[in-house]
C-alpha positions in Angstrom: 118.5 36.1 -94.2 120.9 37.5 -91.8 123.2 39.2 -94.0 125.7 41.1 -91.7 128.1 38.6 -92.5 128.3 39.5 -96.3 128.2 43.6 -95.2 130.9 42.6 -93.3 132.8 41.5 -96.2 132.5 44.7 -98.1 135.3 47.4 -97.0 133.5 50.6 -98.2 136.2 53.1 -98.1 138.4 50.6 -100.4 135.6 49.9 -102.9 135.1 53.7 -103.5 138.6 54.6 -104.1 138.9 51.0 -106.2 135.9 52.5 -108.2 137.8 56.1 -108.3 141.2 54.6 -109.7 138.9 52.4 -112.6 137.3 55.8 -113.6 140.8 57.4 -113.7 142.1 54.7 -116.0 141.5 55.0 -119.3 139.7 52.3 -121.6 138.8 54.2 -125.3 139.7 51.8 -127.9 140.2 54.9 -130.5 143.1 56.3 -128.4 145.0 53.1 -128.9 144.6 52.2 -125.2 141.8 50.2 -125.2 140.9 48.0 -122.3 144.4 47.1 -121.8 145.1 49.3 -119.0 142.0 48.3 -116.9 142.4 45.0 -117.2 145.5 45.0 -115.7 144.3 46.8 -113.1 141.2 44.4 -112.7 143.7 41.6 -112.6 145.9 43.0 -109.8 142.6 43.3 -107.8 142.0 39.6 -108.7 145.5 38.3 -108.2 145.6 40.2 -104.7 142.2 38.1 -103.7 143.8 34.9 -104.9 141.1 34.3 -107.7 142.6 32.4 -110.7 141.5 34.2 -114.5 141.3 33.0 -117.6 141.9 35.4 -120.5 140.6 35.3 -123.8 141.3 38.0 -127.1 138.6 39.6 -129.0 139.5 41.5 -132.0 142.5 42.1 -130.2 140.9 43.3 -127.4 141.4 41.7 -124.0 138.6 39.8 -121.9 138.9 38.6 -118.5 136.8 35.6 -117.0 137.0 34.5 -113.5 134.9 31.3 -112.0 134.9 30.3 -108.1 133.7 27.4 -106.8 131.9 28.0 -103.7 133.1 24.5 -101.8 129.5 24.1 -100.5 128.5 21.3 -103.0 126.7 20.9 -106.4 124.4 23.8 -107.6 123.8 26.1 -110.4 126.2 28.9 -111.7 125.4 32.3 -111.6 127.3 34.9 -113.6 127.8 38.6 -113.4 128.6 40.5 -116.3 130.5 44.2 -117.1 132.2 45.7 -119.8 135.2 47.5 -119.4 135.2 50.1 -122.0 133.7 53.4 -122.1 132.5 55.8 -124.8 134.2 58.8 -125.5 134.4 61.9 -123.3 132.7 64.3 -125.9 133.2 68.1 -125.9 135.2 68.9 -122.6 133.8 72.3 -122.6 130.7 70.8 -121.5 132.1 68.8 -118.4 132.5 70.9 -115.2 135.3 68.3 -114.0 137.9 66.4 -115.2 136.2 63.3 -116.9 138.7 61.1 -115.9 139.3 62.7 -112.6 137.3 60.1 -110.1 136.2 62.9 -108.4 133.9 63.1 -105.4 131.8 65.9 -105.0 128.5 66.0 -102.8 128.2 62.6 -102.5 128.4 61.9 -106.6 131.5 60.4 -107.9 132.1 61.9 -111.7 133.7 61.0 -114.4 133.1 59.2 -117.9 132.2 55.5 -117.1 131.3 56.2 -113.3 128.0 55.0 -114.2 128.5 53.0 -117.5 129.7 50.8 -116.0 133.0 51.1 -114.0 131.0 51.2 -110.7 128.8 48.0 -111.6 132.3 46.3 -112.6 133.3 47.1 -108.9 130.2 46.6 -107.2 130.2 42.9 -108.6 133.5 42.1 -107.7 133.4 43.6 -104.0 129.7 41.8 -103.9 131.3 38.2 -104.9 133.9 38.9 -102.3 131.7 39.3 -99.7 130.1 36.1 -100.9 133.3 34.3 -100.7 134.1 35.8 -97.6 130.8 34.8 -95.9 131.6 31.1 -96.0 131.2 28.3 -98.5 128.2 28.2 -100.9 126.9 25.8 -103.4 127.8 25.9 -107.2 129.8 28.5 -108.5 130.2 32.2 -109.2 131.6 33.5 -112.9 132.8 37.0 -113.3 132.8 38.5 -116.9 134.9 41.2 -117.6 134.3 42.0 -121.1 135.9 44.3 -124.2 133.9 46.3 -126.9 130.1 46.4 -125.6 130.2 50.1 -126.6 131.0 49.0 -130.1 130.0 45.8 -131.8 130.2 43.3 -128.2 133.0 41.2 -129.6 133.7 40.5 -126.0 130.3 38.9 -125.5 130.2 37.4 -128.9 133.4 35.7 -128.6 132.4 34.3 -125.0 129.6 32.5 -126.2 131.9 31.5 -128.9 134.1 30.2 -126.7 131.6 28.2 -124.5 131.8 30.6 -121.4 128.4 30.2 -121.0 127.5 27.0 -122.1 127.1 26.1 -118.1 125.5 29.2 -116.8 122.6 29.1 -115.2 122.0 33.0 -114.9 123.7 36.1 -115.7 123.5 39.6 -114.0 124.2 42.5 -116.1 125.3 45.2 -113.7 124.4 48.3 -116.3 123.0 51.1 -114.5 119.2 51.1 -114.3 118.4 53.3 -111.8 117.2 50.8 -109.1 114.9 48.7 -111.6 115.4 45.3 -112.2 115.1 44.7 -116.1 114.6 41.4 -117.4 113.7 42.7 -121.0 116.1 44.7 -123.6 115.1 46.5 -126.7 116.5 44.3 -129.6 118.8 47.0 -132.5 119.8 46.4 -135.5 122.7 48.7 -137.1 122.3 49.4 -140.9 124.3 50.7 -144.2 122.1 52.2 -146.8 124.4 52.9 -150.0 123.3 54.6 -153.3 125.3 54.3 -156.6 124.5 56.8 -159.4 126.6 58.8 -161.9 128.8 61.6 -161.2 128.6 64.8 -163.2 128.8 68.7 -162.9 126.2 70.9 -161.0 125.5 72.7 -163.9 124.8 69.9 -166.3 122.8 67.7 -163.9 121.3 65.9 -166.9 124.6 64.0 -167.6 124.4 62.4 -164.1 122.3 60.6 -161.7 122.2 62.2 -158.4 121.9 60.1 -155.5 120.3 62.5 -153.0 116.7 62.6 -154.0 116.9 59.1 -153.5 118.1 59.3 -150.2 115.9 61.9 -149.4 112.9 59.7 -150.3 114.2 57.0 -148.6 114.1 59.6 -145.4 110.7 60.3 -145.7 109.8 56.3 -146.4 111.7 55.2 -143.2 109.9 57.9 -141.3 106.3 56.4 -142.5 107.3 52.9 -141.8 108.1 53.9 -138.4 104.6 55.2 -137.9 103.3 52.1 -139.4 105.5 49.8 -137.2 104.4 51.6 -134.2 100.5 51.3 -135.2 101.0 47.4 -135.7 102.6 46.7 -132.2 101.8 49.3 -130.6 103.7 50.9 -127.0 105.2 48.0 -125.1 105.8 49.1 -121.6 108.4 49.1 -120.1 110.2 49.6 -123.5 108.2 51.8 -125.5 107.7 52.0 -129.0 109.9 50.8 -131.6 112.0 53.3 -133.5 113.8 53.8 -137.0 116.3 56.9 -136.8 119.0 57.9 -139.5 122.2 58.8 -137.6 124.8 59.4 -140.2 124.4 60.7 -144.2 127.5 60.8 -146.2 127.4 62.5 -149.6 129.5 64.5 -151.6 132.3 67.1 -150.0 131.6 70.7 -149.1 134.9 71.7 -151.2 133.5 70.7 -154.4 129.9 71.4 -154.5 129.8 72.2 -158.1 130.0 68.4 -158.4 126.9 66.0 -158.2 128.1 63.1 -156.0 127.9 59.7 -157.7 127.6 57.9 -154.3 126.1 58.3 -150.8 125.3 56.4 -148.0 122.7 56.5 -144.8 123.2 54.9 -141.3 120.1 53.9 -139.2 119.7 52.9 -136.1 116.7 50.8 -135.7 115.4 49.6 -132.0 112.5 46.8 -131.5 110.5 45.8 -128.8 108.5 42.4 -128.9 106.1 41.8 -131.6 108.5 43.1 -134.4 110.0 40.5 -136.2 113.7 41.4 -137.1 113.6 39.4 -140.7 110.3 41.0 -141.8 111.5 44.3 -140.9 114.8 44.1 -142.7 112.7 43.1 -145.9 110.3 45.9 -145.6 113.1 48.5 -145.3 114.9 47.0 -148.0 111.6 47.2 -150.2 111.4 51.2 -149.3 115.2 51.6 -150.2 114.5 49.6 -153.7 111.7 51.6 -154.3 113.6 54.9 -154.0 116.5 54.3 -156.0 114.6 52.6 -159.0 112.4 56.0 -159.0 115.5 57.6 -159.4 117.5 55.4 -161.9 120.2 54.4 -159.2 121.7 51.4 -157.5 121.4 50.8 -153.8 122.4 48.2 -151.3 121.4 47.8 -147.5 124.0 46.0 -145.4 123.3 44.6 -142.1 126.0 45.7 -139.6 124.8 44.3 -136.3 121.4 42.6 -135.4 120.8 41.9 -131.9 117.2 40.8 -131.3 115.4 41.8 -128.2 115.6 39.3 -125.7 113.2 38.7 -122.3 113.6 36.6 -118.9 110.2 35.8 -117.3 110.0 37.9 -114.2 109.0 34.6 -112.4 112.2 32.8 -113.2 114.6 31.8 -110.1 117.6 34.6 -112.0 114.7 37.9 -111.3 113.0 36.2 -108.4 116.4 36.1 -106.6 117.1 39.7 -107.6 114.1 41.1 -106.4 114.1 39.6 -103.4 117.8 40.9 -102.4 116.9 44.6 -103.6 114.4 44.3 -101.0 116.2 42.5 -98.4 119.0 45.6 -98.6 116.8 48.6 -99.3 113.9 47.9 -97.6 111.9 48.6 -100.5 110.4 46.0 -103.8 111.9 47.3 -106.9 110.1 48.3 -110.2 110.3 46.0 -113.0 111.9 47.7 -116.0 113.3 47.7 -119.5 116.6 48.5 -121.0 115.8 51.2 -124.0 119.4 49.9 -125.3 120.9 46.4 -125.7 123.5 45.3 -123.5 125.9 42.1 -123.5 123.1 40.3 -122.1 121.4 40.7 -125.2 124.1 38.7 -126.8 124.6 36.4 -123.9 120.8 35.3 -123.9 119.8 35.5 -127.5 123.1 33.5 -128.7 124.4 31.7 -125.5 120.5 30.6 -124.1 121.4 32.3 -120.7 118.6 33.9 -118.9 119.7 37.3 -118.2 118.7 40.2 -116.2 120.1 43.9 -116.0 120.2 46.1 -112.7 123.2 48.5 -111.5 124.1 51.3 -110.1 123.7 54.5 -111.3 121.0 56.6 -113.4 119.0 55.1 -116.0 119.8 57.9 -118.3 122.9 59.3 -117.3 125.1 56.9 -119.4 127.3 58.7 -122.2 126.4 62.3 -121.2 128.7 64.9 -119.6 129.2 65.1 -115.9 128.1 61.3 -115.6 128.0 60.7 -112.2 127.0 57.7 -109.7 126.4 58.2 -106.2 128.6 57.2 -104.1 126.3 55.4 -101.8 125.0 53.3 -104.3 128.6 51.2 -104.7 128.0 49.3 -101.1 124.8 49.2 -101.8 124.6 47.2 -105.1 127.5 45.1 -103.8 125.9 44.0 -101.2 122.5 43.4 -103.0 125.3 41.0 -105.5 125.7 39.2 -102.7 122.3 38.4 -101.3 121.1 37.7 -104.8 123.9 35.3 -105.7 123.6 33.7 -102.2 119.4 33.1 -102.7 120.1 32.1 -106.1 123.1 29.7 -105.6 121.1 28.1 -102.5 117.8 27.9 -104.0 119.3 26.1 -107.1 120.8 23.6 -104.6 117.6 22.7 -102.9 
């Protein structure tokens, strides 16, 4: 196809400046500002282009949906999805640039969220605008600008619950994947394990029931369970192996180290691949916890904080093939098929909304959440154009 009309609809300088301003606009929920400032900035651009936006609230946080009808007759609905929130910048002395400066140096745009995923948000907006400017197209394009992806994904969950994905035939999640087209994503389970014993003086441990030995036994038991799980399902390229990772331990206080704590808690980040049944795995983790607690004569409880199954869209589906072709048309090379090592809003849209999803966006696959996060400036227009070509292909393919 001739992509010159789509290319002409993307003002690269404007796109770069727009992305810089997105990076400069804070979206840290814990700072009390959340996505509101960036949502307001995005709504200004949406209004400038004459688009109508629908707003919905998720846990007190704003979410934006834009639906554009192409005017070219009946056809499918393609969605692009991006999240507005970012993680905290971490230790400032690890950064060589202002995390919120949007500085460009040596062809790289730096800042928190530059890759994950404000560049993806900008590219999907400008790619959709280019599609619109190129003339009528069949079907519809829907844009999801969602909150809380870095937390509990309440934006995506609420979008599903409110019916926004009911008529969507496919969604491209514009997360950074380093030029890989990723139709498969790991699952994730977030767990809290609580132990309840009896508090006592450190000099008289027999009067209490210490929870820490049970916690130690569980850590060793989960390590063994992870090894068994890997042996059972193996390494699943491109995702790799499943994992059970302890991330947080809470027990006692340093200023009362002469006291045996009566409670302790352990948090787990579990990642799964095809072949791992979540219900069965949760049962095995529960048995590990129960055994450790029973041996130490204390109580225990396991709470599932979040459960996101692994998801997969066939590599031969119209959504994935359109994106593969678009990348090749724009870049002159066939992209690799990859997998998402974490979970995205696409996990929610696919598992709970029944919508095929694929993850593909500007930025390195492993740069997210790191100090000196960056995205290549040249990626911005390259991805915007690829999104426009993929949308054109998908929508016309579905109307034949």
